[in-house]
LOBAVEX-844295 format. One line per field, with one value per residue (C-alpha): x, y, z; chain; residue in one letter. Coordinates in steps of 0.2 Angstrom, whole numbers, plus 5000, padded with zeros to 4 digits. Example, Ala and Ser with C-alpha at 12.3 -4.5 7.8 and 13.67 -1.06 7.14 Angstrom:
<recs>
u = c(5062; 5068)
v = c(4978; 4995)
w = c(5039; 5036)
nudren = c(A; A)
lumse = c(a; s)
</recs>
This chain:
<recs>
u = c(5633; 5624; 5631; 5643; 5659; 5671; 5689; 5695; 5714; 5721; 5738; 5746; 5732; 5717; 5723; 5726; 5709; 5701; 5711; 5706; 5688; 5687; 5698; 5686; 5670; 5663; 5660; 5660; 5673; 5658; 5652; 5669; 5677; 5694; 5701; 5719; 5726; 5737; 5725; 5738; 5745; 5728; 5730; 5730; 5713; 5706; 5711; 5701; 5685; 5687; 5682; 5696; 5694; 5703; 5686; 5682; 5665; 5661; 5665; 5654; 5639; 5641; 5644; 5634; 5649; 5664; 5681; 5693; 5711; 5720; 5735; 5731; 5736; 5723; 5708; 5701; 5703; 5695; 5681; 5677; 5676; 5664; 5654; 5640; 5637; 5635; 5617; 5615; 5600; 5611; 5630; 5641; 5659; 5674; 5690; 5706; 5717; 5729; 5726; 5710; 5696; 5678; 5675; 5687; 5677; 5660; 5667; 5668; 5654; 5642; 5630; 5619; 5631; 5636; 5654; 5667; 5685; 5696; 5714; 5720; 5738; 5750; 5745; 5729; 5740; 5737; 5720; 5727; 5725; 5719; 5707; 5700; 5684; 5674; 5658; 5646; 5628; 5628; 5613; 5613; 5614; 5629; 5638; 5636; 5641; 5658; 5662; 5659; 5669; 5685; 5682; 5686; 5703; 5708; 5700; 5691; 5685; 5674; 5682; 5679; 5688; 5698; 5707; 5712; 5729; 5732; 5726; 5739; 5752; 5746; 5739; 5750; 5767; 5764; 5768; 5785; 5787; 5783; 5795; 5809; 5805; 5806; 5822; 5830; 5824; 5831; 5848; 5847; 5843; 5858; 5869; 5864; 5866; 5853; 5854; 5846; 5833; 5828; 5829; 5817; 5805; 5805; 5803; 5790; 5779; 5781; 5775; 5760; 5755; 5757; 5745; 5732; 5732; 5726; 5714; 5706; 5706; 5703; 5715; 5728; 5746; 5751; 5739; 5748; 5766; 5762; 5759; 5777; 5786; 5791; 5800; 5819; 5816; 5825; 5809; 5807; 5826; 5826; 5810; 5818; 5834; 5824; 5814; 5831; 5836; 5820; 5811; 5793; 5797; 5806; 5791; 5779; 5790; 5791; 5772; 5770; 5784; 5776; 5760; 5767; 5776; 5759; 5751; 5765; 5765; 5747)
v = c(5964; 5958; 5969; 5961; 5969; 5968; 5974; 5977; 5976; 5964; 5972; 5977; 5990; 5979; 5964; 5973; 5980; 5963; 5956; 5970; 5969; 5950; 5952; 5965; 5955; 5969; 5957; 5938; 5930; 5923; 5941; 5947; 5945; 5951; 5952; 5951; 5945; 5933; 5925; 5914; 5929; 5929; 5912; 5917; 5926; 5912; 5900; 5911; 5909; 5925; 5923; 5927; 5930; 5937; 5943; 5961; 5959; 5944; 5953; 5968; 5957; 5948; 5964; 5979; 5989; 5991; 5996; 6002; 5998; 5997; 6008; 6025; 6021; 6006; 6016; 6020; 6003; 5995; 6007; 6006; 5987; 5987; 6002; 5993; 5982; 5995; 5999; 6015; 6008; 5994; 5999; 6011; 6014; 6018; 6023; 6022; 6026; 6041; 6056; 6051; 6064; 6060; 6070; 6058; 6043; 6051; 6054; 6036; 6028; 6042; 6051; 6043; 6031; 6035; 6039; 6040; 6044; 6038; 6042; 6029; 6027; 6013; 6009; 6001; 5985; 5984; 5992; 6008; 6019; 6038; 6038; 6054; 6053; 6063; 6059; 6063; 6058; 6047; 6045; 6045; 6026; 6025; 6039; 6029; 6012; 6020; 6028; 6011; 6002; 6013; 6013; 5995; 5999; 6013; 6031; 6040; 6058; 6066; 6081; 6092; 6085; 6101; 6096; 6079; 6085; 6092; 6076; 6067; 6077; 6077; 6059; 6049; 6059; 6062; 6043; 6046; 6062; 6052; 6039; 6051; 6058; 6041; 6037; 6052; 6048; 6031; 6038; 6050; 6035; 6025; 6040; 6041; 6022; 6011; 5997; 6000; 5987; 5994; 6012; 6007; 5999; 6014; 6027; 6019; 6014; 6032; 6040; 6027; 6032; 6050; 6049; 6038; 6052; 6064; 6053; 6046; 6062; 6074; 6086; 6098; 6093; 6108; 6102; 6085; 6093; 6104; 6088; 6082; 6099; 6104; 6120; 6119; 6101; 6091; 6090; 6109; 6110; 6098; 6105; 6123; 6117; 6108; 6124; 6134; 6122; 6125; 6109; 6115; 6127; 6114; 6102; 6115; 6120; 6102; 6100; 6115; 6110; 6093; 6101; 6114; 6099; 6091; 6107; 6112; 6094; 6094)
w = c(5493; 5478; 5465; 5452; 5449; 5434; 5435; 5417; 5419; 5431; 5433; 5449; 5453; 5447; 5456; 5472; 5471; 5469; 5483; 5495; 5490; 5494; 5510; 5516; 5512; 5502; 5488; 5487; 5475; 5465; 5461; 5455; 5438; 5433; 5416; 5409; 5393; 5402; 5414; 5421; 5431; 5440; 5447; 5465; 5463; 5454; 5468; 5479; 5469; 5459; 5441; 5428; 5410; 5394; 5387; 5392; 5384; 5394; 5410; 5405; 5401; 5418; 5429; 5435; 5440; 5428; 5435; 5422; 5427; 5411; 5405; 5398; 5380; 5381; 5386; 5369; 5363; 5378; 5380; 5361; 5363; 5378; 5373; 5363; 5378; 5391; 5397; 5406; 5416; 5423; 5422; 5430; 5426; 5438; 5430; 5440; 5425; 5428; 5417; 5409; 5413; 5414; 5397; 5389; 5395; 5390; 5372; 5370; 5380; 5377; 5389; 5402; 5410; 5428; 5427; 5441; 5441; 5456; 5460; 5473; 5479; 5480; 5498; 5490; 5490; 5509; 5509; 5516; 5500; 5500; 5486; 5478; 5468; 5457; 5447; 5433; 5431; 5447; 5458; 5477; 5478; 5466; 5475; 5491; 5483; 5476; 5493; 5502; 5488; 5491; 5510; 5509; 5502; 5514; 5515; 5502; 5498; 5484; 5476; 5461; 5445; 5443; 5459; 5453; 5447; 5465; 5473; 5463; 5471; 5488; 5489; 5476; 5476; 5494; 5497; 5490; 5501; 5516; 5512; 5509; 5527; 5534; 5525; 5532; 5550; 5548; 5543; 5558; 5569; 5563; 5566; 5584; 5587; 5581; 5568; 5551; 5555; 5572; 5565; 5551; 5563; 5575; 5561; 5551; 5566; 5573; 5557; 5556; 5574; 5571; 5556; 5566; 5579; 5566; 5558; 5574; 5584; 5569; 5576; 5569; 5568; 5579; 5593; 5593; 5592; 5607; 5617; 5615; 5615; 5633; 5637; 5633; 5628; 5614; 5603; 5601; 5599; 5584; 5576; 5577; 5569; 5555; 5552; 5551; 5538; 5528; 5532; 5530; 5516; 5506; 5508; 5502; 5487; 5483; 5483; 5472; 5460; 5457; 5454; 5441; 5433; 5430; 5423; 5412; 5404; 5400)
nudren = c(A; A; A; A; A; A; A; A; A; A; A; A; A; A; A; A; A; A; A; A; A; A; A; A; A; A; A; A; A; A; A; A; A; A; A; A; A; A; A; A; A; A; A; A; A; A; A; A; A; A; A; A; A; A; A; A; A; A; A; A; A; A; A; A; A; A; A; A; A; A; A; A; A; A; A; A; A; A; A; A; A; A; A; A; A; A; A; A; A; A; A; A; A; A; A; A; A; A; A; A; A; A; A; A; A; A; A; A; A; A; A; A; A; A; A; A; A; A; A; A; A; A; A; A; A; A; A; A; A; A; A; A; A; A; A; A; A; A; A; A; A; A; A; A; A; A; A; A; A; A; A; A; A; A; A; A; A; A; A; A; A; A; A; A; A; A; A; A; A; A; A; A; A; A; A; A; A; A; A; A; A; A; A; A; A; A; A; A; A; A; A; A; A; A; A; A; A; A; A; A; A; A; A; A; A; A; A; A; A; A; A; A; A; A; A; A; A; A; A; A; A; A; A; A; A; A; A; A; A; A; A; A; A; A; A; A; A; A; A; A; A; A; A; A; A; A; A; A; A; A; A; A; A; A; A; A; A; A; A; A; A; A; A; A; A; A)
lumse = c(m; s; k; k; i; a; i; i; g; g; g; n; l; g; a; a; m; a; e; g; l; v; n; s; g; f; v; t; a; g; h; l; i; v; t; r; r; n; v; a; a; l; k; s; l; e; e; r; g; v; m; v; s; n; d; n; v; e; a; v; k; y; a; d; w; i; v; l; a; v; k; p; f; q; v; k; e; v; l; a; q; i; q; p; h; l; d; e; k; r; h; a; l; i; s; v; v; t; g; i; w; i; k; d; l; e; e; i; v; g; p; g; i; a; l; f; r; a; m; p; n; t; a; i; a; i; q; e; s; m; t; c; i; c; s; q; s; a; n; k; d; q; l; s; f; v; a; d; f; f; e; q; l; g; k; s; v; f; i; e; e; k; l; m; d; a; a; t; v; l; g; a; c; g; t; a; y; a; m; r; y; i; r; a; n; i; q; g; g; i; e; i; g; f; s; a; a; t; a; s; l; i; a; a; q; t; v; k; g; a; a; e; l; l; l; q; r; n; t; h; p; e; q; e; i; d; k; v; t; t; p; k; g; c; t; i; a; g; l; n; e; m; e; h; q; g; f; s; s; s; l; i; k; g; v; v; t; s; y; k; k; i; i; d; d; m)
</recs>
């Protein structure tokens, strides 16, 4: 991959992206630059050959693709700083900043630049993110590049920007929902005799395996449930009790409540 990438903002997210891109071989360390005010915090990346800098303009001049990974309150300042150095024939911009819409980016950088908005989740740290992406003024090659970029860091899907708030709930808040389910499973496992460590291992790997079944087989959850529910068996007895206690309805209500919270706070 010959394209040069600049990640503006080497915090937790920016650094995790850089590490994942290098680990996957998507970009060589010499074609990647990461910026941060405190460059000492990027020592581990620098030791792997990644260029580090505290100069955002320098990074933009070097790169073809700009990944904006700063805090939301820093966006205007950083974009205003680099805008005079952006070339629509050369550069494209990917923002992974929460709550910043494409129109917000365009107001500062101007029309013509290919713009992408991406919403990864915390599993990007282990290259297992679910990243939702939308774009403006991008050509086929640029769309393909961004899809490939985020496939190195997990799974990705292009959606309409109007669904980004919903994607935040399902893909980002969803990590917390899954963790809460796993925690409850661990607590149940302890109650029926397992140590906390063993219950944690069994619960986490079981959820991972269940998710992989859906991803690899492209099946509906109910198809996989049917395979483990036998007549008068323990699985269906447990599932029915969970449903009697409002398991599915409480999850759905939680998703909708989180979404309403985002909308109401806008």
